[in-house]
mmCIF file as Biopython writes it, N, C-alpha, C and O atoms, coordinates in Angstrom:
data_model
#
loop_
_atom_site.group_PDB
_atom_site.id
_atom_site.type_symbol
_atom_site.label_atom_id
_atom_site.label_alt_id
_atom_site.label_comp_id
_atom_site.label_asym_id
_atom_site.label_entity_id
_atom_site.label_seq_id
_atom_site.pdbx_PDB_ins_code
_atom_site.Cartn_x
_atom_site.Cartn_y
_atom_site.Cartn_z
_atom_site.occupancy
_atom_site.B_iso_or_equiv
_atom_site.auth_seq_id
_atom_site.auth_asym_id
_atom_site.pdbx_PDB_model_num
ATOM 1   N N  . UNK A ? 1  ? 0.776  -1.253  0.193  1.0 0.0 1  A 1 
ATOM 2   C CA . UNK A ? 1  ? -0.246 0.135   0.146  1.0 0.0 1  A 1 
ATOM 3   C C  . UNK A ? 1  ? 0.983  1.223   0.104  1.0 0.0 1  A 1 
ATOM 4   O O  . UNK A ? 1  ? 2.179  1.186   0.392  1.0 0.0 1  A 1 
ATOM 5   N N  . UNK A ? 2  ? -0.092 2.391   -0.496 1.0 0.0 2  A 1 
ATOM 6   C CA . UNK A ? 2  ? 1.014  3.547   -0.817 1.0 0.0 2  A 1 
ATOM 7   C C  . UNK A ? 2  ? 0.417  4.477   -0.269 1.0 0.0 2  A 1 
ATOM 8   O O  . UNK A ? 2  ? -0.805 4.467   -0.414 1.0 0.0 2  A 1 
ATOM 9   N N  . UNK A ? 3  ? 1.046  5.645   0.575  1.0 0.0 3  A 1 
ATOM 10  C CA . UNK A ? 3  ? 0.312  6.949   1.226  1.0 0.0 3  A 1 
ATOM 11  C C  . UNK A ? 3  ? 0.984  7.851   0.851  1.0 0.0 3  A 1 
ATOM 12  O O  . UNK A ? 3  ? 2.188  7.836   1.105  1.0 0.0 3  A 1 
ATOM 13  N N  . UNK A ? 4  ? 0.345  9.019   0.057  1.0 0.0 4  A 1 
ATOM 14  C CA . UNK A ? 4  ? 1.294  10.053  -0.201 1.0 0.0 4  A 1 
ATOM 15  C C  . UNK A ? 4  ? 0.676  11.395  0.667  1.0 0.0 4  A 1 
ATOM 16  O O  . UNK A ? 4  ? -0.494 11.774  0.719  1.0 0.0 4  A 1 
ATOM 17  N N  . UNK A ? 5  ? 1.721  11.896  1.238  1.0 0.0 5  A 1 
ATOM 18  C CA . UNK A ? 5  ? 1.500  12.971  2.366  1.0 0.0 5  A 1 
ATOM 19  C C  . UNK A ? 5  ? 2.231  14.344  1.261  1.0 0.0 5  A 1 
ATOM 20  O O  . UNK A ? 5  ? 3.180  14.369  0.478  1.0 0.0 5  A 1 
ATOM 21  N N  . UNK A ? 6  ? 1.295  15.276  1.677  1.0 0.0 6  A 1 
ATOM 22  C CA . UNK A ? 6  ? 1.752  16.572  0.835  1.0 0.0 6  A 1 
ATOM 23  C C  . UNK A ? 6  ? 2.146  17.624  1.812  1.0 0.0 6  A 1 
ATOM 24  O O  . UNK A ? 6  ? 1.985  18.808  1.514  1.0 0.0 6  A 1 
ATOM 25  N N  . UNK A ? 7  ? 2.670  17.262  3.001  1.0 0.0 7  A 1 
ATOM 26  C CA . UNK A ? 7  ? 3.153  18.381  3.881  1.0 0.0 7  A 1 
ATOM 27  C C  . UNK A ? 7  ? 4.504  19.003  3.569  1.0 0.0 7  A 1 
ATOM 28  O O  . UNK A ? 7  ? 4.924  19.040  2.413  1.0 0.0 7  A 1 
ATOM 29  N N  . UNK A ? 8  ? 5.142  19.463  4.539  1.0 0.0 8  A 1 
ATOM 30  C CA . UNK A ? 8  ? 6.161  20.077  4.248  1.0 0.0 8  A 1 
ATOM 31  C C  . UNK A ? 8  ? 7.625  18.944  4.033  1.0 0.0 8  A 1 
ATOM 32  O O  . UNK A ? 8  ? 8.717  19.433  3.744  1.0 0.0 8  A 1 
ATOM 33  N N  . UNK A ? 9  ? 7.498  17.830  4.170  1.0 0.0 9  A 1 
ATOM 34  C CA . UNK A ? 9  ? 8.709  16.886  3.893  1.0 0.0 9  A 1 
ATOM 35  C C  . UNK A ? 9  ? 9.245  16.599  4.974  1.0 0.0 9  A 1 
ATOM 36  O O  . UNK A ? 9  ? 8.840  16.813  6.116  1.0 0.0 9  A 1 
ATOM 37  N N  . UNK A ? 10 ? 10.570 15.896  4.468  1.0 0.0 10 A 1 
ATOM 38  C CA . UNK A ? 10 ? 11.160 15.230  5.916  1.0 0.0 10 A 1 
ATOM 39  C C  . UNK A ? 10 ? 12.492 15.867  5.699  1.0 0.0 10 A 1 
ATOM 40  O O  . UNK A ? 10 ? 12.882 16.080  4.551  1.0 0.0 10 A 1 
ATOM 41  N N  . UNK A ? 11 ? 13.190 16.172  6.714  1.0 0.0 11 A 1 
ATOM 42  C CA . UNK A ? 11 ? 14.419 16.900  6.987  1.0 0.0 11 A 1 
ATOM 43  C C  . UNK A ? 11 ? 15.636 15.882  7.336  1.0 0.0 11 A 1 
ATOM 44  O O  . UNK A ? 11 ? 16.823 15.903  7.009  1.0 0.0 11 A 1 
ATOM 45  N N  . UNK A ? 12 ? 14.874 14.981  8.128  1.0 0.0 12 A 1 
ATOM 46  C CA . UNK A ? 12 ? 15.918 13.863  8.648  1.0 0.0 12 A 1 
ATOM 47  C C  . UNK A ? 12 ? 14.883 12.472  8.684  1.0 0.0 12 A 1 
ATOM 48  O O  . UNK A ? 12 ? 13.954 12.309  9.475  1.0 0.0 12 A 1 
ATOM 49  N N  . UNK A ? 13 ? 15.263 11.646  7.737  1.0 0.0 13 A 1 
ATOM 50  C CA . UNK A ? 13 ? 14.651 10.321  7.520  1.0 0.0 13 A 1 
ATOM 51  C C  . UNK A ? 13 ? 15.587 9.685   8.704  1.0 0.0 13 A 1 
ATOM 52  O O  . UNK A ? 13 ? 15.082 8.821   9.421  1.0 0.0 13 A 1 
ATOM 53  N N  . UNK A ? 14 ? 16.448 9.946   8.844  1.0 0.0 14 A 1 
ATOM 54  C CA . UNK A ? 14 ? 16.917 8.879   9.974  1.0 0.0 14 A 1 
ATOM 55  C C  . UNK A ? 14 ? 16.587 8.647   11.169 1.0 0.0 14 A 1 
ATOM 56  O O  . UNK A ? 14 ? 16.859 7.584   11.726 1.0 0.0 14 A 1 
ATOM 57  N N  . UNK A ? 15 ? 15.869 9.740   11.803 1.0 0.0 15 A 1 
ATOM 58  C CA . UNK A ? 15 ? 15.107 9.790   12.989 1.0 0.0 15 A 1 
ATOM 59  C C  . UNK A ? 15 ? 13.652 9.297   12.857 1.0 0.0 15 A 1 
ATOM 60  O O  . UNK A ? 15 ? 13.006 9.207   13.901 1.0 0.0 15 A 1 
ATOM 61  N N  . UNK A ? 16 ? 13.097 8.986   11.755 1.0 0.0 16 A 1 
ATOM 62  C CA . UNK A ? 16 ? 11.761 9.323   11.466 1.0 0.0 16 A 1 
ATOM 63  C C  . UNK A ? 16 ? 10.891 8.454   12.643 1.0 0.0 16 A 1 
ATOM 64  O O  . UNK A ? 16 ? 9.991  8.862   13.377 1.0 0.0 16 A 1 
ATOM 65  N N  . UNK A ? 17 ? 11.526 7.046   12.539 1.0 0.0 17 A 1 
ATOM 66  C CA . UNK A ? 17 ? 10.816 6.106   13.387 1.0 0.0 17 A 1 
ATOM 67  C C  . UNK A ? 17 ? 11.482 5.486   14.673 1.0 0.0 17 A 1 
ATOM 68  O O  . UNK A ? 17 ? 11.283 4.335   15.060 1.0 0.0 17 A 1 
ATOM 69  N N  . UNK A ? 18 ? 12.355 6.476   15.321 1.0 0.0 18 A 1 
ATOM 70  C CA . UNK A ? 18 ? 12.645 6.375   16.813 1.0 0.0 18 A 1 
ATOM 71  C C  . UNK A ? 18 ? 11.563 7.013   17.568 1.0 0.0 18 A 1 
ATOM 72  O O  . UNK A ? 18 ? 10.928 8.044   17.345 1.0 0.0 18 A 1 
ATOM 73  N N  . UNK A ? 19 ? 11.508 6.168   18.500 1.0 0.0 19 A 1 
ATOM 74  C CA . UNK A ? 19 ? 10.526 6.580   19.673 1.0 0.0 19 A 1 
ATOM 75  C C  . UNK A ? 19 ? 10.952 7.904   20.388 1.0 0.0 19 A 1 
ATOM 76  O O  . UNK A ? 19 ? 12.090 8.155   20.785 1.0 0.0 19 A 1 
ATOM 77  N N  . UNK A ? 20 ? 9.714  8.812   20.499 1.0 0.0 20 A 1 
ATOM 78  C CA . UNK A ? 20 ? 9.899  10.025  21.039 1.0 0.0 20 A 1 
ATOM 79  C C  . UNK A ? 20 ? 10.871 11.244  20.047 1.0 0.0 20 A 1 
ATOM 80  O O  . UNK A ? 20 ? 11.393 12.288  20.436 1.0 0.0 20 A 1 
ATOM 81  N N  . UNK A ? 21 ? 10.858 10.788  19.019 1.0 0.0 21 A 1 
ATOM 82  C CA . UNK A ? 21 ? 11.722 11.808  17.947 1.0 0.0 21 A 1 
ATOM 83  C C  . UNK A ? 21 ? 10.339 12.447  17.269 1.0 0.0 21 A 1 
ATOM 84  O O  . UNK A ? 21 ? 9.596  11.792  16.537 1.0 0.0 21 A 1 
ATOM 85  N N  . UNK A ? 22 ? 10.112 13.907  17.657 1.0 0.0 22 A 1 
ATOM 86  C CA . UNK A ? 22 ? 9.321  14.461  17.036 1.0 0.0 22 A 1 
ATOM 87  C C  . UNK A ? 22 ? 9.895  16.225  16.430 1.0 0.0 22 A 1 
ATOM 88  O O  . UNK A ? 22 ? 10.903 16.755  16.899 1.0 0.0 22 A 1 
ATOM 89  N N  . UNK A ? 23 ? 9.130  16.808  15.484 1.0 0.0 23 A 1 
ATOM 90  C CA . UNK A ? 23 ? 9.658  17.940  15.043 1.0 0.0 23 A 1 
ATOM 91  C C  . UNK A ? 23 ? 8.493  18.772  15.324 1.0 0.0 23 A 1 
ATOM 92  O O  . UNK A ? 23 ? 8.500  19.902  14.836 1.0 0.0 23 A 1 
ATOM 93  N N  . UNK A ? 24 ? 7.593  18.445  15.957 1.0 0.0 24 A 1 
ATOM 94  C CA . UNK A ? 24 ? 6.189  19.273  16.269 1.0 0.0 24 A 1 
ATOM 95  C C  . UNK A ? 24 ? 6.085  19.429  17.467 1.0 0.0 24 A 1 
ATOM 96  O O  . UNK A ? 24 ? 6.009  18.405  18.145 1.0 0.0 24 A 1 
ATOM 97  N N  . UNK A ? 25 ? 6.046  20.727  18.136 1.0 0.0 25 A 1 
ATOM 98  C CA . UNK A ? 25 ? 5.951  21.436  19.215 1.0 0.0 25 A 1 
ATOM 99  C C  . UNK A ? 25 ? 5.206  20.577  20.156 1.0 0.0 25 A 1 
ATOM 100 O O  . UNK A ? 25 ? 5.603  20.378  21.303 1.0 0.0 25 A 1 
ATOM 101 N N  . UNK A ? 26 ? 3.857  19.944  19.549 1.0 0.0 26 A 1 
ATOM 102 C CA . UNK A ? 26 ? 3.201  19.416  20.183 1.0 0.0 26 A 1 
ATOM 103 C C  . UNK A ? 26 ? 2.852  17.940  20.442 1.0 0.0 26 A 1 
ATOM 104 O O  . UNK A ? 26 ? 2.007  17.540  21.244 1.0 0.0 26 A 1 
ATOM 105 N N  . UNK A ? 27 ? 3.734  17.094  19.534 1.0 0.0 27 A 1 
ATOM 106 C CA . UNK A ? 27 ? 3.970  15.850  19.293 1.0 0.0 27 A 1 
ATOM 107 C C  . UNK A ? 27 ? 4.840  15.299  20.172 1.0 0.0 27 A 1 
ATOM 108 O O  . UNK A ? 27 ? 5.821  15.730  20.778 1.0 0.0 27 A 1 
ATOM 109 N N  . UNK A ? 28 ? 4.007  13.755  20.092 1.0 0.0 28 A 1 
ATOM 110 C CA . UNK A ? 28 ? 4.587  12.804  21.229 1.0 0.0 28 A 1 
ATOM 111 C C  . UNK A ? 28 ? 5.704  11.964  20.518 1.0 0.0 28 A 1 
ATOM 112 O O  . UNK A ? 28 ? 6.639  11.644  21.253 1.0 0.0 28 A 1 
ATOM 113 N N  . UNK A ? 29 ? 5.757  11.603  19.370 1.0 0.0 29 A 1 
ATOM 114 C CA . UNK A ? 29 ? 7.043  10.947  18.432 1.0 0.0 29 A 1 
ATOM 115 C C  . UNK A ? 29 ? 6.649  9.378   18.555 1.0 0.0 29 A 1 
ATOM 116 O O  . UNK A ? 29 ? 7.446  8.459   18.365 1.0 0.0 29 A 1 
ATOM 117 N N  . UNK A ? 30 ? 5.804  9.286   18.771 1.0 0.0 30 A 1 
ATOM 118 C CA . UNK A ? 30 ? 5.322  7.619   18.994 1.0 0.0 30 A 1 
ATOM 119 C C  . UNK A ? 30 ? 4.386  7.280   17.967 1.0 0.0 30 A 1 
ATOM 120 O O  . UNK A ? 30 ? 3.810  6.196   18.065 1.0 0.0 30 A 1 
ATOM 121 N N  . UNK A ? 31 ? 4.167  7.951   17.101 1.0 0.0 31 A 1 
ATOM 122 C CA . UNK A ? 31 ? 3.127  7.391   15.958 1.0 0.0 31 A 1 
ATOM 123 C C  . UNK A ? 31 ? 3.552  6.589   14.844 1.0 0.0 31 A 1 
ATOM 124 O O  . UNK A ? 31 ? 2.982  5.590   14.406 1.0 0.0 31 A 1 
ATOM 125 N N  . UNK A ? 32 ? 4.607  7.123   14.430 1.0 0.0 32 A 1 
ATOM 126 C CA . UNK A ? 32 ? 5.413  6.088   13.265 1.0 0.0 32 A 1 
ATOM 127 C C  . UNK A ? 32 ? 6.293  5.127   13.672 1.0 0.0 32 A 1 
ATOM 128 O O  . UNK A ? 32 ? 6.885  4.450   12.831 1.0 0.0 32 A 1 
ATOM 129 N N  . UNK A ? 33 ? 6.487  4.947   15.025 1.0 0.0 33 A 1 
ATOM 130 C CA . UNK A ? 33 ? 7.234  3.942   15.800 1.0 0.0 33 A 1 
ATOM 131 C C  . UNK A ? 33 ? 6.408  2.969   16.061 1.0 0.0 33 A 1 
ATOM 132 O O  . UNK A ? 33 ? 6.599  1.805   15.708 1.0 0.0 33 A 1 
ATOM 133 N N  . UNK A ? 34 ? 5.468  3.358   16.675 1.0 0.0 34 A 1 
ATOM 134 C CA . UNK A ? 34 ? 4.233  2.326   16.758 1.0 0.0 34 A 1 
ATOM 135 C C  . UNK A ? 34 ? 3.662  1.799   15.548 1.0 0.0 34 A 1 
ATOM 136 O O  . UNK A ? 34 ? 3.403  0.596   15.567 1.0 0.0 34 A 1 
ATOM 137 N N  . UNK A ? 35 ? 3.382  2.522   14.371 1.0 0.0 35 A 1 
ATOM 138 C CA . UNK A ? 35 ? 2.655  2.008   13.340 1.0 0.0 35 A 1 
ATOM 139 C C  . UNK A ? 35 ? 4.144  0.851   12.734 1.0 0.0 35 A 1 
ATOM 140 O O  . UNK A ? 35 ? 3.919  -0.354  12.617 1.0 0.0 35 A 1 
ATOM 141 N N  . UNK A ? 36 ? 5.080  1.227   12.521 1.0 0.0 36 A 1 
ATOM 142 C CA . UNK A ? 36 ? 6.472  0.453   12.270 1.0 0.0 36 A 1 
ATOM 143 C C  . UNK A ? 36 ? 6.395  -0.910  13.053 1.0 0.0 36 A 1 
ATOM 144 O O  . UNK A ? 36 ? 6.544  -1.981  12.466 1.0 0.0 36 A 1 
ATOM 145 N N  . UNK A ? 37 ? 6.216  -0.843  14.069 1.0 0.0 37 A 1 
ATOM 146 C CA . UNK A ? 37 ? 6.172  -1.815  15.180 1.0 0.0 37 A 1 
ATOM 147 C C  . UNK A ? 37 ? 5.013  -2.990  14.787 1.0 0.0 37 A 1 
ATOM 148 O O  . UNK A ? 37 ? 5.229  -4.200  14.715 1.0 0.0 37 A 1 
ATOM 149 N N  . UNK A ? 38 ? 4.245  -2.577  14.646 1.0 0.0 38 A 1 
ATOM 150 C CA . UNK A ? 38 ? 2.766  -3.151  14.666 1.0 0.0 38 A 1 
ATOM 151 C C  . UNK A ? 38 ? 3.051  -4.044  13.268 1.0 0.0 38 A 1 
ATOM 152 O O  . UNK A ? 38 ? 3.131  -5.272  13.237 1.0 0.0 38 A 1 
ATOM 153 N N  . UNK A ? 39 ? 3.186  -3.125  12.107 1.0 0.0 39 A 1 
ATOM 154 C CA . UNK A ? 39 ? 3.429  -3.818  10.674 1.0 0.0 39 A 1 
ATOM 155 C C  . UNK A ? 39 ? 4.725  -4.722  10.800 1.0 0.0 39 A 1 
ATOM 156 O O  . UNK A ? 39 ? 4.687  -5.733  10.100 1.0 0.0 39 A 1 
ATOM 157 N N  . UNK A ? 40 ? 5.695  -4.569  11.451 1.0 0.0 40 A 1 
ATOM 158 C CA . UNK A ? 40 ? 6.631  -5.519  11.419 1.0 0.0 40 A 1 
ATOM 159 C C  . UNK A ? 40 ? 6.591  -6.883  12.242 1.0 0.0 40 A 1 
ATOM 160 O O  . UNK A ? 40 ? 7.297  -7.878  12.079 1.0 0.0 40 A 1 
ATOM 161 N N  . UNK A ? 41 ? 5.619  -6.671  13.132 1.0 0.0 41 A 1 
ATOM 162 C CA . UNK A ? 41 ? 5.443  -7.629  14.292 1.0 0.0 41 A 1 
ATOM 163 C C  . UNK A ? 41 ? 4.464  -8.652  13.454 1.0 0.0 41 A 1 
ATOM 164 O O  . UNK A ? 41 ? 4.094  -9.715  13.953 1.0 0.0 41 A 1 
ATOM 165 N N  . UNK A ? 42 ? 4.099  -8.254  12.199 1.0 0.0 42 A 1 
ATOM 166 C CA . UNK A ? 42 ? 3.101  -9.148  11.068 1.0 0.0 42 A 1 
ATOM 167 C C  . UNK A ? 42 ? 3.911  -9.364  10.165 1.0 0.0 42 A 1 
ATOM 168 O O  . UNK A ? 42 ? 3.357  -9.461  9.070  1.0 0.0 42 A 1 
ATOM 169 N N  . UNK A ? 43 ? 5.053  -9.490  10.143 1.0 0.0 43 A 1 
ATOM 170 C CA . UNK A ? 43 ? 6.233  -9.731  9.362  1.0 0.0 43 A 1 
ATOM 171 C C  . UNK A ? 43 ? 6.277  -8.719  7.818  1.0 0.0 43 A 1 
ATOM 172 O O  . UNK A ? 43 ? 6.735  -9.051  6.724  1.0 0.0 43 A 1 
ATOM 173 N N  . UNK A ? 44 ? 5.678  -7.519  8.190  1.0 0.0 44 A 1 
ATOM 174 C CA . UNK A ? 44 ? 5.678  -6.696  7.245  1.0 0.0 44 A 1 
ATOM 175 C C  . UNK A ? 44 ? 6.965  -5.363  6.959  1.0 0.0 44 A 1 
ATOM 176 O O  . UNK A ? 44 ? 8.072  -5.389  7.498  1.0 0.0 44 A 1 
ATOM 177 N N  . UNK A ? 45 ? 6.588  -4.491  6.198  1.0 0.0 45 A 1 
ATOM 178 C CA . UNK A ? 45 ? 7.487  -3.664  6.117  1.0 0.0 45 A 1 
ATOM 179 C C  . UNK A ? 45 ? 6.797  -2.346  6.077  1.0 0.0 45 A 1 
ATOM 180 O O  . UNK A ? 45 ? 5.619  -2.279  5.728  1.0 0.0 45 A 1 
ATOM 181 N N  . UNK A ? 46 ? 7.645  -1.049  6.500  1.0 0.0 46 A 1 
ATOM 182 C CA . UNK A ? 46 ? 6.932  0.281   6.411  1.0 0.0 46 A 1 
ATOM 183 C C  . UNK A ? 46 ? 8.307  1.094   6.226  1.0 0.0 46 A 1 
ATOM 184 O O  . UNK A ? 46 ? 9.305  1.069   6.946  1.0 0.0 46 A 1 
ATOM 185 N N  . UNK A ? 47 ? 8.051  1.861   4.984  1.0 0.0 47 A 1 
ATOM 186 C CA . UNK A ? 47 ? 9.246  2.668   4.670  1.0 0.0 47 A 1 
ATOM 187 C C  . UNK A ? 47 ? 8.810  4.150   4.395  1.0 0.0 47 A 1 
ATOM 188 O O  . UNK A ? 47 ? 7.609  4.316   4.184  1.0 0.0 47 A 1 
ATOM 189 N N  . UNK A ? 48 ? 9.389  4.925   4.378  1.0 0.0 48 A 1 
ATOM 190 C CA . UNK A ? 48 ? 9.110  6.580   3.860  1.0 0.0 48 A 1 
ATOM 191 C C  . UNK A ? 48 ? 10.175 7.077   3.059  1.0 0.0 48 A 1 
ATOM 192 O O  . UNK A ? 48 ? 11.352 6.787   3.276  1.0 0.0 48 A 1 
ATOM 193 N N  . UNK A ? 49 ? 9.777  7.850   2.099  1.0 0.0 49 A 1 
ATOM 194 C CA . UNK A ? 49 ? 10.496 8.158   0.986  1.0 0.0 49 A 1 
ATOM 195 C C  . UNK A ? 49 ? 10.363 9.707   0.661  1.0 0.0 49 A 1 
ATOM 196 O O  . UNK A ? 49 ? 9.263  10.162  0.347  1.0 0.0 49 A 1 
ATOM 197 N N  . UNK A ? 50 ? 11.247 10.337  0.721  1.0 0.0 50 A 1 
ATOM 198 C CA . UNK A ? 50 ? 10.992 12.247  0.164  1.0 0.0 50 A 1 
ATOM 199 C C  . UNK A ? 50 ? 10.400 12.101  -0.964 1.0 0.0 50 A 1 
ATOM 200 O O  . UNK A ? 50 ? 10.820 11.281  -1.781 1.0 0.0 50 A 1 
ATOM 201 N N  . UNK A ? 51 ? 9.561  12.700  -1.148 1.0 0.0 51 A 1 
ATOM 202 C CA . UNK A ? 51 ? 8.944  13.200  -2.667 1.0 0.0 51 A 1 
ATOM 203 C C  . UNK A ? 51 ? 9.852  14.009  -3.344 1.0 0.0 51 A 1 
ATOM 204 O O  . UNK A ? 51 ? 10.673 14.634  -2.673 1.0 0.0 51 A 1 
ATOM 205 N N  . UNK A ? 52 ? 9.846  14.140  -4.960 1.0 0.0 52 A 1 
ATOM 206 C CA . UNK A ? 52 ? 10.664 15.138  -5.486 1.0 0.0 52 A 1 
ATOM 207 C C  . UNK A ? 52 ? 10.082 16.733  -5.311 1.0 0.0 52 A 1 
ATOM 208 O O  . UNK A ? 52 ? 10.813 17.700  -5.526 1.0 0.0 52 A 1 
ATOM 209 N N  . UNK A ? 53 ? 8.800  16.849  -4.930 1.0 0.0 53 A 1 
ATOM 210 C CA . UNK A ? 53 ? 8.254  18.056  -4.570 1.0 0.0 53 A 1 
ATOM 211 C C  . UNK A ? 53 ? 7.802  17.869  -3.065 1.0 0.0 53 A 1 
ATOM 212 O O  . UNK A ? 53 ? 8.367  16.946  -2.479 1.0 0.0 53 A 1 
ATOM 213 N N  . UNK A ? 54 ? 6.826  18.636  -2.312 1.0 0.0 54 A 1 
ATOM 214 C CA . UNK A ? 54 ? 6.547  18.633  -1.311 1.0 0.0 54 A 1 
ATOM 215 C C  . UNK A ? 54 ? 6.345  17.169  -0.749 1.0 0.0 54 A 1 
ATOM 216 O O  . UNK A ? 54 ? 6.522  16.252  -1.551 1.0 0.0 54 A 1 
ATOM 217 N N  . UNK A ? 55 ? 5.979  16.848  0.597  1.0 0.0 55 A 1 
ATOM 218 C CA . UNK A ? 55 ? 5.811  15.723  1.114  1.0 0.0 55 A 1 
ATOM 219 C C  . UNK A ? 55 ? 6.424  14.525  1.150  1.0 0.0 55 A 1 
ATOM 220 O O  . UNK A ? 55 ? 7.528  14.471  0.608  1.0 0.0 55 A 1 
ATOM 221 N N  . UNK A ? 56 ? 5.911  13.370  1.741  1.0 0.0 56 A 1 
ATOM 222 C CA . UNK A ? 56 ? 6.723  11.937  1.874  1.0 0.0 56 A 1 
ATOM 223 C C  . UNK A ? 56 ? 5.748  11.095  1.416  1.0 0.0 56 A 1 
ATOM 224 O O  . UNK A ? 56 ? 4.553  11.306  1.622  1.0 0.0 56 A 1 
ATOM 225 N N  . UNK A ? 57 ? 6.289  9.892   0.640  1.0 0.0 57 A 1 
ATOM 226 C CA . UNK A ? 57 ? 5.413  8.842   0.444  1.0 0.0 57 A 1 
ATOM 227 C C  . UNK A ? 57 ? 5.568  7.545   1.403  1.0 0.0 57 A 1 
ATOM 228 O O  . UNK A ? 57 ? 6.643  6.961   1.538  1.0 0.0 57 A 1 
ATOM 229 N N  . UNK A ? 58 ? 4.670  7.259   1.888  1.0 0.0 58 A 1 
ATOM 230 C CA . UNK A ? 58 ? 4.802  6.048   2.848  1.0 0.0 58 A 1 
ATOM 231 C C  . UNK A ? 58 ? 4.409  4.571   2.077  1.0 0.0 58 A 1 
ATOM 232 O O  . UNK A ? 58 ? 3.385  4.447   1.404  1.0 0.0 58 A 1 
ATOM 233 N N  . UNK A ? 59 ? 5.214  3.679   2.252  1.0 0.0 59 A 1 
ATOM 234 C CA . UNK A ? 59 ? 4.666  2.321   1.698  1.0 0.0 59 A 1 
ATOM 235 C C  . UNK A ? 59 ? 5.070  1.362   2.757  1.0 0.0 59 A 1 
ATOM 236 O O  . UNK A ? 59 ? 5.973  1.367   3.594  1.0 0.0 59 A 1 
ATOM 237 N N  . UNK A ? 60 ? 4.109  0.530   2.452  1.0 0.0 60 A 1 
ATOM 238 C CA . UNK A ? 60 ? 3.800  -0.279  3.703  1.0 0.0 60 A 1 
ATOM 239 C C  . UNK A ? 60 ? 3.320  -1.689  3.122  1.0 0.0 60 A 1 
ATOM 240 O O  . UNK A ? 60 ? 2.513  -1.657  2.193  1.0 0.0 60 A 1 
ATOM 241 N N  . UNK A ? 61 ? 3.821  -3.097  3.671  1.0 0.0 61 A 1 
ATOM 242 C CA . UNK A ? 61 ? 3.209  -4.329  2.841  1.0 0.0 61 A 1 
ATOM 243 C C  . UNK A ? 61 ? 3.033  -4.983  4.532  1.0 0.0 61 A 1 
ATOM 244 O O  . UNK A ? 61 ? 3.456  -4.626  5.632  1.0 0.0 61 A 1 
ATOM 245 N N  . UNK A ? 62 ? 2.185  -6.100  4.040  1.0 0.0 62 A 1 
ATOM 246 C CA . UNK A ? 62 ? 1.834  -6.991  4.978  1.0 0.0 62 A 1 
ATOM 247 C C  . UNK A ? 62 ? 1.288  -8.503  4.569  1.0 0.0 62 A 1 
ATOM 248 O O  . UNK A ? 62 ? 0.134  -8.817  4.274  1.0 0.0 62 A 1 
ATOM 249 N N  . UNK A ? 63 ? 2.265  -9.199  4.627  1.0 0.0 63 A 1 
ATOM 250 C CA . UNK A ? 63 ? 2.054  -10.544 3.777  1.0 0.0 63 A 1 
ATOM 251 C C  . UNK A ? 63 ? 0.619  -11.257 4.029  1.0 0.0 63 A 1 
ATOM 252 O O  . UNK A ? 63 ? 0.036  -11.305 5.112  1.0 0.0 63 A 1 
ATOM 253 N N  . UNK A ? 64 ? 0.280  -11.670 3.091  1.0 0.0 64 A 1 
ATOM 254 C CA . UNK A ? 64 ? -1.193 -12.150 3.247  1.0 0.0 64 A 1 
ATOM 255 C C  . UNK A ? 64 ? -0.865 -13.554 3.712  1.0 0.0 64 A 1 
ATOM 256 O O  . UNK A ? 64 ? -0.109 -14.324 3.121  1.0 0.0 64 A 1 
ATOM 257 N N  . UNK A ? 65 ? -1.611 -13.838 4.999  1.0 0.0 65 A 1 
ATOM 258 C CA . UNK A ? 65 ? -1.757 -15.421 5.370  1.0 0.0 65 A 1 
ATOM 259 C C  . UNK A ? 65 ? -2.909 -16.191 4.608  1.0 0.0 65 A 1 
ATOM 260 O O  . UNK A ? 65 ? -3.904 -15.778 4.013  1.0 0.0 65 A 1 
ATOM 261 N N  . UNK A ? 66 ? -2.447 -17.375 4.827  1.0 0.0 66 A 1 
ATOM 262 C CA . UNK A ? 66 ? -3.130 -18.483 4.035  1.0 0.0 66 A 1 
ATOM 263 C C  . UNK A ? 66 ? -4.380 -18.900 4.677  1.0 0.0 66 A 1 
ATOM 264 O O  . UNK A ? 66 ? -4.054 -19.154 5.836  1.0 0.0 66 A 1 
ATOM 265 N N  . UNK A ? 67 ? -5.490 -19.081 4.558  1.0 0.0 67 A 1 
ATOM 266 C CA . UNK A ? 67 ? -6.793 -19.563 5.451  1.0 0.0 67 A 1 
ATOM 267 C C  . UNK A ? 67 ? -6.389 -20.727 5.610  1.0 0.0 67 A 1 
ATOM 268 O O  . UNK A ? 67 ? -5.671 -21.438 4.906  1.0 0.0 67 A 1 
ATOM 269 N N  . UNK A ? 68 ? -7.035 -20.944 6.868  1.0 0.0 68 A 1 
ATOM 270 C CA . UNK A ? 68 ? -7.229 -22.442 7.601  1.0 0.0 68 A 1 
ATOM 271 C C  . UNK A ? 68 ? -7.957 -23.016 7.482  1.0 0.0 68 A 1 
ATOM 272 O O  . UNK A ? 68 ? -7.996 -24.096 8.072  1.0 0.0 68 A 1 
#
């Protein structure tokens, strides 16, 4: 799945998924950390890539489980 964000973009992708890292004055910095934790606990992946223009594209995948 792909989610396009048209915000101001990323200045620092290195710390994006680090818990309690935020660039927002009122932010907690746990949203993307928790999202990645949940996705990876289901053997998936979550990535963020800066757009050529403003914003960021988030890509995530979760493998489909076989029905029992």
